[in-house]
Every structure is written in structure tokens, then in C-alpha cells.
KOLBA-453004 format. One line per field, with one value per residue: residue in one letter; x, y, z of N, C-alpha, C in turn. Coordinates in Angstrom, 2 decimals. Example, Ala and Ser with C-alpha at 12.3 -4.5 7.8 and 13.67 -1.06 7.14 Angstrom:
2
res <- c(a,s);
n.east <- c(13.19,12.85);
n.north <- c(-5.69,-2.25);
n.up <- c(7.80,7.08);
ca.east <- c(12.30,13.67);
ca.north <- c(-4.50,-1.06);
ca.up <- c(7.80,7.14);
c.east <- c(13.20,12.90);
c.north <- c(-3.30,0.03);
c.up <- c(7.80,7.87);
***
This chain:
265
res <- c(x,x,x,x,x,x,x,x,x,x,x,x,x,x,x,x,x,x,x,x,x,x,x,x,x,x,x,x,x,x,x,x,x,x,x,x,x,x,x,x,x,x,x,x,x,x,x,x,x,x,x,x,x,x,x,x,x,x,x,x,x,x,x,x,x,x,x,x,x,x,x,x,x,x,x,x,x,x,x,x,x,x,x,x,x,x,x,x,x,x,x,x,x,x,x,x,x,x,x,x,x,x,x,x,x,x,x,x,x,x,x,x,x,x,x,x,x,x,x,x,x,x,x,x,x,x,x,x,x,x,x,x,x,x,x,x,x,x,x,x,x,x,x,x,x,x,x,x,x,x,x,x,x,x,x,x,x,x,x,x,x,x,x,x,x,x,x,x,x,x,x,x,x,x,x,x,x,x,x,x,x,x,x,x,x,x,x,x,x,x,x,x,x,x,x,x,x,x,x,x,x,x,x,x,x,x,x,x,x,x,x,x,x,x,x,x,x,x,x,x,x,x,x,x,x,x,x,x,x,x,x,x,x,x,x,x,x,x,x,x,x,x,x,x,x,x,x,x,x,x,x,x,x,x,x,x,x,x,x,x,x,x,x,x,x);
n.east <- c(18.16,16.55,14.03,14.18,14.26,11.74,10.10,10.78,9.76,7.02,6.24,6.68,4.84,2.44,2.38,2.37,-0.06,-2.11,-1.57,-1.93,-4.68,-5.65,-4.69,-6.06,-8.72,-8.63,-8.06,-10.35,-12.31,-11.38,-11.73,-14.51,-15.21,-14.06,-15.60,-18.14,-17.69,-17.18,-19.71,-21.09,-19.84,-19.81,-22.45,-22.53,-20.67,-21.35,-23.98,-25.57,-24.44,-24.42,-25.75,-24.36,-22.05,-19.02,-16.65,-17.30,-17.76,-15.16,-13.83,-15.12,-14.29,-11.52,-11.55,-12.54,-10.44,-8.47,-9.56,-9.41,-6.60,-5.96,-7.22,-5.69,-3.07,-3.58,-3.48,-0.61,0.62,-0.75,-0.38,2.42,3.05,1.77,3.34,5.85,5.12,4.44,6.98,8.37,6.77,7.06,9.84,9.89,8.16,9.63,12.16,11.24,9.94,12.10,13.63,11.91,11.79,14.47,14.74,12.84,14.03,16.39,15.30,14.02,16.22,17.58,15.71,15.69,18.34,18.32,16.60,17.91,19.85,23.02,25.92,27.84,31.09,33.83,36.42,39.51,42.35,45.50,48.06,50.55,53.75,56.48,59.13,62.22,64.95,67.82,70.84,73.84,77.19,79.96,82.62,86.14,88.31,90.86,91.90,91.20,92.60,95.19,95.31,95.09,97.44,99.34,98.89,99.58,102.26,103.42,102.52,102.05,99.40,97.58,98.87,98.64,95.83,95.18,96.45,96.45,95.51,95.09,97.09,98.94,100.20,98.65,100.44,102.34,100.72,100.02,102.51,103.00,100.88,101.49,103.59,102.21,100.23,101.71,102.91,100.62,99.35,101.22,101.08,98.43,98.62,100.36,99.12,96.37,94.11,92.45,89.58,87.95,84.43,83.01,84.53,84.75,85.77,85.51,82.84,81.96,79.26,77.20,75.45,72.99,72.02,68.99,68.09,70.43,73.13,72.38,74.09,76.51,76.16,75.16,72.47,71.99,70.60,67.84,65.91,63.69,61.16,61.73,64.66,66.30,68.78,70.24,73.09,75.46,78.71,79.86,81.57,83.80,83.78,84.83,85.92,86.87,89.07,90.96,92.59,95.71,96.92,99.38,99.24,98.40,100.19,99.05,95.83,95.03,93.30,92.78,94.01,95.07,97.71,98.59,100.79,103.98,105.10,107.82,110.88,113.67,116.86);
n.north <- c(166.45,166.44,166.66,169.27,170.74,170.17,171.27,173.99,174.59,174.00,175.79,178.24,178.13,177.98,180.43,182.18,181.56,182.06,184.75,185.85,185.42,187.03,189.59,189.84,189.96,192.38,194.12,193.87,194.88,197.50,198.45,198.39,200.29,202.61,202.74,203.25,205.79,207.24,207.08,208.67,211.17,211.85,212.72,215.40,216.70,217.30,218.83,218.79,220.04,222.72,224.57,224.58,226.08,227.74,227.02,224.55,223.04,223.02,221.55,219.07,218.37,218.10,215.96,213.99,213.76,212.84,210.37,209.08,208.91,207.27,204.92,204.39,203.80,201.83,199.00,198.30,199.26,197.93,195.19,195.11,195.70,193.46,191.38,191.87,191.54,188.84,187.65,188.33,187.03,184.41,183.88,184.11,181.97,179.88,179.79,179.47,177.02,175.30,175.55,174.38,171.79,170.96,171.01,169.07,166.87,166.64,166.10,163.66,162.06,162.07,160.73,158.20,157.41,157.21,155.06,152.98,150.30,150.46,149.12,146.55,147.18,145.49,144.04,145.55,144.22,144.01,146.05,144.70,144.27,146.05,144.49,144.15,146.18,144.86,144.61,145.91,145.09,147.00,146.18,145.83,148.07,147.24,145.15,145.98,148.37,147.40,145.95,147.97,149.32,147.39,147.24,149.82,149.83,147.82,148.30,151.03,151.97,153.81,156.26,156.38,156.47,158.87,160.71,163.39,162.71,164.11,165.71,164.16,162.20,159.57,157.49,157.78,157.25,154.60,153.28,153.71,152.33,149.71,149.05,149.49,147.56,145.21,145.31,145.38,143.01,141.17,141.64,140.83,138.14,137.23,137.73,137.25,134.72,134.01,132.80,132.04,132.50,131.30,128.86,128.69,130.22,133.74,134.86,132.41,129.96,129.48,127.83,128.73,127.41,126.30,127.84,129.34,131.33,134.57,136.57,135.84,135.51,137.63,138.47,139.74,141.61,140.25,139.10,136.70,134.70,131.67,130.19,127.17,129.23,130.11,131.52,134.00,134.22,137.05,138.07,136.47,136.61,136.83,135.17,135.31,133.12,132.75,134.77,136.08,137.97,139.54,139.12,141.77,143.22,144.96,146.47,149.20,152.20,154.74,157.36,156.18,154.99,154.63,154.74,155.84,159.25,160.45,161.95,163.45,164.09);
n.up <- c(108.24,105.97,107.17,108.23,105.86,104.77,106.76,106.47,103.89,104.21,106.28,104.98,102.84,104.29,105.75,103.56,102.24,104.21,104.92,102.42,102.01,104.09,103.35,100.94,101.86,103.32,101.20,99.59,101.37,101.67,99.05,98.90,100.85,99.72,97.39,98.48,99.64,97.32,96.14,97.91,97.63,94.88,93.94,94.70,93.21,90.63,88.82,90.92,93.04,92.81,94.36,96.67,98.99,97.87,99.19,100.33,98.05,96.98,98.96,98.73,96.18,96.57,98.34,96.66,94.81,96.57,97.30,94.84,94.49,96.64,95.81,93.58,94.54,96.35,95.92,95.32,97.72,99.79,99.15,99.15,101.85,102.92,101.83,103.06,105.73,105.61,105.13,107.52,109.42,108.56,109.00,111.79,112.58,111.45,112.86,115.48,115.26,114.59,116.91,118.82,117.77,118.02,120.83,121.55,120.37,121.89,124.43,123.90,123.23,125.67,127.27,126.08,126.52,129.30,129.69,128.48,129.46,130.96,129.50,130.85,131.66,130.45,132.30,131.92,130.37,131.87,130.63,128.60,129.80,128.58,126.90,128.53,127.67,126.10,127.89,127.00,127.14,127.02,125.03,125.52,123.85,123.40,121.77,119.16,118.94,119.14,116.75,114.83,115.44,114.70,111.90,111.22,111.96,110.37,107.74,107.51,107.44,108.62,108.16,105.38,104.98,106.21,104.66,102.24,99.13,96.85,95.86,94.61,91.85,89.91,89.42,91.45,93.68,93.16,93.40,96.12,97.26,96.73,98.51,100.93,100.71,100.77,103.35,105.09,104.39,105.26,107.99,108.60,107.91,109.85,112.33,112.18,111.32,108.42,106.71,103.66,103.04,100.94,99.02,96.31,93.18,92.49,90.45,89.65,89.58,92.36,95.05,97.39,100.32,102.01,105.07,105.42,106.78,107.38,108.19,107.20,104.47,101.94,99.99,96.74,93.96,92.08,94.32,94.98,96.37,98.27,99.86,98.62,96.83,93.69,92.22,90.98,92.23,93.64,95.57,97.71,100.47,103.93,106.85,110.22,111.55,113.58,115.99,116.69,118.41,120.47,124.00,126.04,128.75,130.66,130.73,128.84,129.56,128.51,126.31,123.89,121.94,118.69,117.02,117.84,117.91,115.91,116.50,115.31,116.52);
ca.east <- c(18.34,15.37,12.91,14.30,13.89,10.29,9.50,10.98,8.81,5.66,5.98,6.60,3.55,1.36,2.36,2.01,-1.48,-2.96,-1.39,-2.57,-6.14,-5.92,-4.49,-7.17,-9.92,-8.45,-8.14,-11.76,-13.02,-10.97,-12.40,-15.92,-15.29,-13.80,-16.76,-19.21,-17.34,-17.42,-21.16,-21.57,-19.25,-20.06,-23.66,-22.33,-19.65,-21.95,-24.98,-26.26,-23.73,-24.31,-26.31,-23.50,-21.05,-17.81,-15.66,-17.72,-17.54,-13.72,-13.47,-15.59,-13.42,-10.25,-11.81,-12.67,-9.09,-7.78,-10.07,-8.87,-5.19,-5.94,-7.59,-4.59,-1.91,-4.01,-3.02,0.82,0.98,-1.31,0.28,3.82,3.06,1.41,4.49,6.85,4.61,4.54,8.38,8.71,6.06,7.64,11.10,9.57,7.65,10.70,13.13,10.56,9.71,13.37,14.01,11.09,12.20,15.75,14.51,12.16,15.00,17.28,14.57,13.80,17.49,17.87,14.83,16.15,19.58,18.01,15.96,18.84,20.77,24.43,26.63,28.89,32.41,34.68,37.68,40.61,43.54,46.66,48.95,51.73,54.96,57.43,60.32,63.37,65.97,69.03,71.96,75.06,78.43,80.92,83.87,87.37,88.87,92.28,92.29,91.09,93.72,96.39,95.33,95.43,98.85,100.11,98.77,100.36,103.69,103.90,102.21,101.78,98.04,96.98,99.47,98.08,94.44,95.12,97.16,95.66,96.03,94.78,98.30,99.85,99.82,98.19,101.61,102.92,99.82,100.13,103.76,102.86,99.92,102.15,104.29,101.20,99.58,102.64,103.08,99.37,99.10,102.14,100.57,97.26,99.04,101.05,98.32,94.96,93.88,91.22,89.08,86.86,83.12,82.85,85.83,84.73,86.32,84.53,82.33,81.40,77.91,77.15,74.10,72.77,71.06,67.94,68.60,71.78,73.42,72.24,75.22,77.66,75.84,74.25,71.89,71.75,69.92,66.41,65.70,62.27,60.87,62.43,65.84,67.66,68.97,71.39,73.50,76.87,79.48,80.53,82.64,83.89,83.55,85.91,85.57,88.05,89.18,91.76,93.33,96.91,97.56,100.08,98.47,99.02,100.44,98.02,94.83,95.05,91.94,92.64,95.22,95.58,98.76,98.75,102.19,104.61,105.68,109.28,111.61,115.11,117.67);
ca.north <- c(167.48,166.43,167.17,170.72,171.30,170.06,172.27,175.32,174.78,174.00,177.04,179.32,178.03,178.29,181.88,182.86,181.36,182.75,186.19,186.23,185.51,188.18,190.79,189.91,190.44,193.81,194.83,193.90,195.79,198.86,198.84,198.66,201.56,203.67,202.85,203.93,207.20,207.84,207.24,209.78,212.44,212.15,213.53,216.82,217.29,217.71,219.91,218.72,220.79,224.12,225.41,224.51,227.14,227.50,226.32,223.15,222.38,222.76,220.47,217.81,218.04,217.59,214.62,213.06,213.50,212.01,208.98,208.50,208.57,206.08,203.76,204.10,203.22,200.88,197.63,198.07,199.48,196.88,193.91,195.22,195.50,192.07,190.53,192.05,190.88,187.38,187.26,188.40,185.97,183.11,183.73,183.87,180.60,178.94,179.64,178.92,175.58,174.57,175.49,173.37,170.47,170.59,170.72,167.78,165.82,166.45,165.43,162.26,161.34,161.88,159.68,156.90,157.04,156.81,153.76,151.96,149.89,150.61,147.87,146.31,147.28,144.33,144.45,145.67,143.42,144.87,146.19,143.84,145.02,146.08,143.68,144.93,146.32,144.10,145.38,145.61,145.34,147.54,145.41,146.62,148.34,146.92,144.32,146.78,149.32,146.62,145.60,149.18,149.59,146.44,147.65,151.04,149.52,146.98,148.84,152.46,152.13,155.04,157.38,156.41,156.88,160.26,161.56,164.02,162.12,164.94,166.41,163.17,161.57,158.18,156.59,157.85,156.56,153.16,152.78,153.69,151.30,148.41,148.83,149.38,146.26,144.16,145.34,145.03,141.59,140.44,141.75,139.98,136.74,136.90,137.85,136.88,133.62,134.28,131.75,132.53,131.88,130.41,128.47,128.83,131.45,134.77,134.75,131.07,129.72,128.84,127.58,129.17,126.43,126.75,128.04,129.91,132.38,135.86,137.42,135.41,135.57,138.71,138.27,140.96,141.37,139.96,138.05,136.38,133.35,131.10,129.38,127.50,130.14,129.86,132.78,134.22,134.67,138.33,138.22,135.22,136.83,136.42,134.83,135.22,131.81,132.84,136.02,135.73,139.18,139.33,139.49,142.92,143.02,145.72,147.05,150.66,152.73,155.96,157.85,155.10,155.41,153.64,154.78,156.98,160.29,160.30,163.22,163.25,165.11);
ca.up <- c(107.23,105.12,107.96,108.30,104.56,104.64,107.66,105.87,102.78,104.73,107.00,104.00,102.13,105.23,105.98,102.31,101.95,105.18,104.77,101.15,102.24,104.95,102.54,99.98,102.57,103.58,99.92,99.19,102.26,101.35,97.81,99.19,101.57,98.76,96.51,99.23,99.75,96.01,95.97,98.76,97.20,93.48,93.66,95.00,92.36,89.36,88.89,92.20,94.07,92.45,95.41,97.84,99.03,97.11,100.03,100.47,96.76,96.85,99.88,98.16,95.03,97.12,98.88,95.52,94.31,97.56,97.18,93.59,94.73,97.50,95.00,92.66,95.26,97.37,95.65,95.58,99.12,100.65,98.88,99.60,103.31,103.19,101.54,104.11,106.94,105.39,105.31,108.94,110.12,108.18,109.72,113.20,112.70,111.09,113.95,116.64,115.02,114.69,118.31,119.49,117.28,118.65,122.24,121.63,120.04,123.05,125.51,123.51,123.34,127.09,127.79,125.57,127.19,130.66,129.68,127.99,130.53,130.64,129.30,131.84,131.08,130.69,132.93,130.97,130.63,132.13,129.47,128.67,130.09,127.47,127.21,128.97,126.65,126.44,128.40,126.26,127.85,126.07,125.02,125.59,122.51,123.41,120.62,117.94,118.91,118.84,115.33,114.10,115.66,113.87,110.49,111.07,112.08,109.27,106.42,107.62,106.89,109.14,107.44,104.02,105.02,106.65,103.70,101.18,97.90,95.68,95.37,94.04,90.60,90.06,89.46,92.79,94.59,92.89,93.99,97.58,97.64,96.66,99.78,101.99,100.56,101.19,104.79,105.76,104.18,106.14,109.36,108.72,107.87,111.10,113.55,112.00,110.38,107.68,105.81,102.81,103.31,99.79,98.50,94.86,92.65,92.20,89.10,89.41,90.06,93.68,95.58,98.78,100.82,102.93,106.43,105.39,107.76,106.70,108.52,106.41,103.03,101.60,98.66,95.97,92.70,92.11,95.33,95.01,96.81,99.42,99.50,98.16,95.71,92.85,91.64,90.66,93.37,93.38,96.56,98.47,101.88,104.82,108.22,111.08,112.19,114.79,116.19,117.45,118.91,121.75,125.17,126.72,130.19,131.38,129.81,128.84,129.64,127.71,125.66,123.06,121.01,117.63,116.58,118.52,117.06,115.76,116.52,115.06,117.20);
c.east <- c(17.11,14.16,12.98,13.90,12.38,9.60,9.65,9.97,7.38,5.32,5.87,5.26,2.40,1.24,1.92,0.51,-2.36,-2.79,-2.00,-4.07,-6.47,-5.76,-5.61,-8.45,-9.82,-8.59,-9.60,-12.55,-12.65,-11.63,-13.87,-16.10,-15.07,-14.98,-17.93,-18.94,-17.54,-18.91,-21.72,-21.10,-19.70,-21.35,-23.46,-21.34,-20.23,-22.90,-25.70,-25.60,-23.61,-24.81,-25.45,-22.52,-19.76,-16.78,-16.01,-17.50,-16.04,-13.28,-13.90,-14.73,-12.08,-10.42,-11.90,-11.30,-8.30,-8.23,-9.54,-7.41,-5.07,-6.24,-6.46,-3.44,-2.30,-3.40,-1.52,1.20,0.51,-0.62,1.77,3.93,2.72,2.57,5.57,6.41,4.68,5.97,8.76,8.04,6.66,8.96,10.86,9.10,8.76,11.65,12.48,10.33,10.99,13.83,13.22,11.49,13.51,15.58,13.83,13.14,15.94,16.57,14.33,15.08,17.85,17.00,15.27,17.41,19.34,17.39,16.89,19.80,22.21,25.09,27.74,30.25,33.23,35.97,38.81,41.79,44.72,47.59,50.20,52.97,55.93,58.66,61.50,64.42,67.23,70.16,73.24,76.27,79.45,82.23,85.05,87.91,90.34,92.70,92.24,92.24,95.03,96.48,95.66,96.91,99.73,100.07,99.54,101.86,104.22,103.65,101.93,100.39,97.40,97.55,98.85,96.64,94.28,95.79,96.18,96.24,95.80,96.02,99.30,99.30,99.41,99.38,102.25,102.06,99.94,101.39,103.66,101.94,100.56,102.86,103.29,100.53,100.47,102.77,101.83,99.06,100.00,101.63,99.36,97.66,99.66,100.11,96.87,94.89,92.50,90.87,87.98,85.55,82.77,84.24,85.89,85.33,85.19,84.15,81.73,80.00,77.95,75.68,74.05,71.69,70.01,68.51,70.00,71.90,73.40,73.37,76.44,77.42,74.83,73.79,71.64,71.04,68.43,66.17,64.21,62.11,61.70,63.65,65.43,67.66,70.21,71.78,74.99,77.58,80.24,81.66,82.64,83.55,84.72,85.35,86.86,88.03,89.94,92.47,94.50,97.65,98.28,99.24,99.13,99.17,99.41,97.08,94.84,93.62,91.74,93.99,95.88,96.59,98.92,100.19,102.83,105.12,107.19,109.91,113.08,115.86,119.14);
c.north <- c(167.57,166.99,168.70,171.37,171.26,171.10,173.69,175.58,174.85,175.31,178.22,179.29,178.40,179.79,182.63,182.74,182.17,184.26,186.69,186.36,186.75,189.49,190.96,190.42,191.94,194.62,194.95,194.88,197.24,199.34,199.17,199.99,202.73,203.86,203.55,205.41,207.93,208.05,208.40,211.14,212.82,212.96,215.02,217.49,217.79,218.90,219.92,219.54,222.26,225.04,225.40,225.67,226.73,226.69,224.85,222.39,222.05,221.61,219.12,217.39,217.48,216.19,213.59,212.73,212.60,210.56,208.31,208.09,207.32,204.83,203.37,203.35,202.16,199.49,197.45,198.26,198.34,195.54,193.94,195.02,194.06,191.11,190.63,191.38,189.36,186.90,187.26,187.28,184.61,182.87,183.44,182.43,179.58,178.71,179.09,177.42,174.78,174.47,174.45,171.96,170.02,170.26,169.37,166.64,165.57,165.72,163.96,161.45,161.09,160.78,158.31,156.46,156.62,155.42,152.65,151.57,150.02,149.24,147.74,146.34,146.05,144.79,144.47,144.81,144.34,144.87,145.35,144.69,144.93,145.26,144.57,144.98,145.55,145.04,144.94,145.99,145.80,146.78,146.35,146.84,147.96,146.16,145.13,147.76,148.59,146.30,146.81,149.52,148.67,146.86,148.94,150.73,148.77,147.62,150.33,152.79,153.44,156.25,157.52,156.93,158.35,161.23,162.14,163.58,163.00,165.61,165.45,162.66,160.12,157.22,156.59,157.10,155.05,152.57,152.70,152.57,149.92,148.09,148.65,148.02,145.14,144.13,144.91,143.54,140.74,140.48,140.86,138.50,136.32,136.83,137.39,135.76,133.82,133.09,132.35,131.79,130.92,130.12,128.57,130.16,132.45,134.74,133.40,130.99,128.97,128.69,128.01,128.27,127.08,126.82,128.61,131.04,133.73,136.82,137.07,135.53,136.68,138.53,139.61,140.59,141.14,138.78,137.83,134.94,132.95,130.32,127.93,128.44,129.72,131.17,132.83,134.78,135.94,138.59,136.99,135.40,136.30,136.16,134.70,133.87,131.88,134.19,135.71,136.99,138.89,139.84,140.66,142.64,143.74,146.33,148.56,151.19,153.94,156.30,156.74,155.66,154.30,153.57,155.99,158.00,160.13,161.69,162.93,164.40,164.97);
c.up <- c(106.34,105.87,108.06,106.98,104.36,105.52,107.09,104.77,103.28,105.45,106.04,103.27,103.05,105.46,104.73,102.03,102.90,105.10,103.46,101.29,103.05,104.17,101.53,100.63,102.85,102.29,99.46,100.06,101.97,100.07,98.04,99.93,100.62,97.81,97.20,99.39,98.43,95.77,96.80,98.24,95.79,93.24,93.89,94.07,91.03,89.54,90.21,93.27,93.76,93.56,96.67,97.83,98.30,97.94,100.19,99.18,96.58,97.76,99.33,96.96,95.52,97.69,97.78,94.94,95.27,97.50,95.92,93.77,95.63,96.69,94.05,93.35,96.28,97.16,95.91,97.04,100.00,100.43,99.25,101.10,103.66,102.92,102.59,105.41,106.82,105.63,106.79,109.72,109.81,108.92,111.20,113.42,112.44,112.26,115.22,116.47,115.12,116.14,119.08,119.07,117.92,120.12,122.42,121.34,121.21,124.18,125.18,123.64,124.80,127.69,127.34,126.29,128.64,130.72,129.24,129.09,130.07,130.51,130.34,131.15,131.47,131.34,131.91,131.38,130.90,130.93,129.68,128.88,128.93,127.85,127.55,127.87,127.06,126.88,127.68,127.10,126.83,126.17,125.05,124.19,122.40,122.15,119.33,117.83,118.61,117.35,114.47,114.25,114.82,112.41,110.23,111.08,110.87,107.90,106.38,107.03,107.35,108.41,106.04,104.03,105.40,105.68,102.68,99.85,96.68,95.08,94.74,92.72,90.86,90.15,90.84,93.80,94.41,93.50,95.50,98.03,97.62,97.97,100.93,101.94,101.08,102.71,105.53,105.58,105.09,107.58,109.57,108.75,109.20,112.29,113.42,110.98,109.75,106.79,104.94,103.14,102.18,99.25,96.98,94.44,92.37,90.72,88.79,90.00,91.38,94.08,97.05,99.36,101.72,104.35,106.47,106.42,107.04,107.06,107.67,104.91,102.82,100.17,98.00,94.67,92.90,93.05,95.48,95.47,98.02,98.96,99.31,96.94,94.95,92.19,91.40,91.88,93.00,94.36,97.45,99.94,102.72,106.21,109.03,111.79,113.51,114.81,117.11,117.91,120.22,122.90,125.88,128.21,131.04,130.34,129.94,128.76,128.74,127.11,124.85,122.07,119.96,117.14,117.26,117.49,117.04,115.67,116.36,115.70,116.84);
***
């Protein structure tokens, strides 16, 4: 970029100087020619031309006026043409020089690339094969459907969850929840054995040891650093110790029925 700027300035100065010298030489020669013509015409315009015919005297007077007009407009016309010629010449030299410079640069780059030995490409290591995605075996929903059926039968949990509660008062909802709570708790006690993860009461201070099971204990609040941690127990957590659902005689594949519809006839 800097080389192009230097070439632009240098070419402009060169064209301006040489064209200026050439225009100056032409201007000086034109002035000398006009002065010589005046010296030839002026003797006939005064008393020295009285013996000349009238037509010749008029022609000499017109020539003198023409020479005076040429001398008046010579400088602006000649220097204007010289300036325009300087601009055209400068643009021609500028673009020709840039074209030659670009061609020389391409040829030099090609010569350097031919002389530079190619680096031996290192054999690429084969891409590591992506680990195979684990294949998950879909467990049978038989046990989950059985548990929902038990909760529906003992506490009518599905009916409660599917009911639109917006049309009931809080007192009515509270009375219904009491019965649902009693029936669902009885079902869990009969078929599922639950143990709390922490035996301490909620709100007490507990310690989370190093290497704790992140699936069994979830840390909340400002967790910074490494275990062990000490904090307030907000929920004891639950762990299933044993499930005592009755073993079905045959496994149902579709059309699961949680509770049969009742029709009074």
C-alpha cells in the first residue's frame, strides 16, 4: 500500500515537471514568433505605410489585431492544454506502472513458490470412531400401570387429578383431599416400602459427605467448593426399598385399563 502511494506521487511530480518545462518552452517560442511578426507588421502601420494601397493597409491592421488577441489568450490556452495533457499522461503512466508492478509481483511469487520445496504432509490420523450410542431396552409399563390402578382404586387419585377444581370452593377441595390422602397413603403402605434418604427432621442441620450420591442428594443455594457440605435439610427425600405389587398372570401389551367404567342399570 505504501509503495503504491509513493508511485502515485512520484509519477504525478514527474509528469508535472516535464510537461511544465515543455509548455514553458512552447510559450517562450510562441512569444518570440509573435514579437517577430509584430516587428514585421508595425513599420507598415504608421507613417511608413501611407504609400501602400488601402486594402493592404486594412489587411495589415487586421493582422496586427489578430496578433494582439493571440498574445492575450496565449498563456491561458497554452497552460490549460498543458495541464490537461499532464493529467492524461499521469493517469496513463500511473495505471501502466501499477500493471507492471502487479505482473512482476505475480512472477516473483510464482518463482519463489517453485523454488520452495513442498513440505511433506504428515499422514493424518484416522478419525476416532464415535462411541456407539447405548442401546436402551424399553421396560414394560406393567408395574407403573398397576401402581396407578392401585392409587385410583384406593384413593381415586386419577379422578382427582383429572377433575376441574376451579368450580369448587377451597373447603370442598380440602375435604376431598383428606379422603384421597388417606386412600393413597394406605395403598403406598400396602404395596411399596419407602425409606427417607435423611432420617433427620426437615429444618435441621445435616452434613453431605464427600463422594455423595448426586441422584439421591440435590444441593441448592450457594454451592461453592468441594464436599463435604453443611446445610439445612429442606426435604428428607424418599427411596424405594421394596415393591410388593401382585404378579400379573399375563403381561398386557396395549389397551391399559386403570379403572373400569361403572354403569348402573
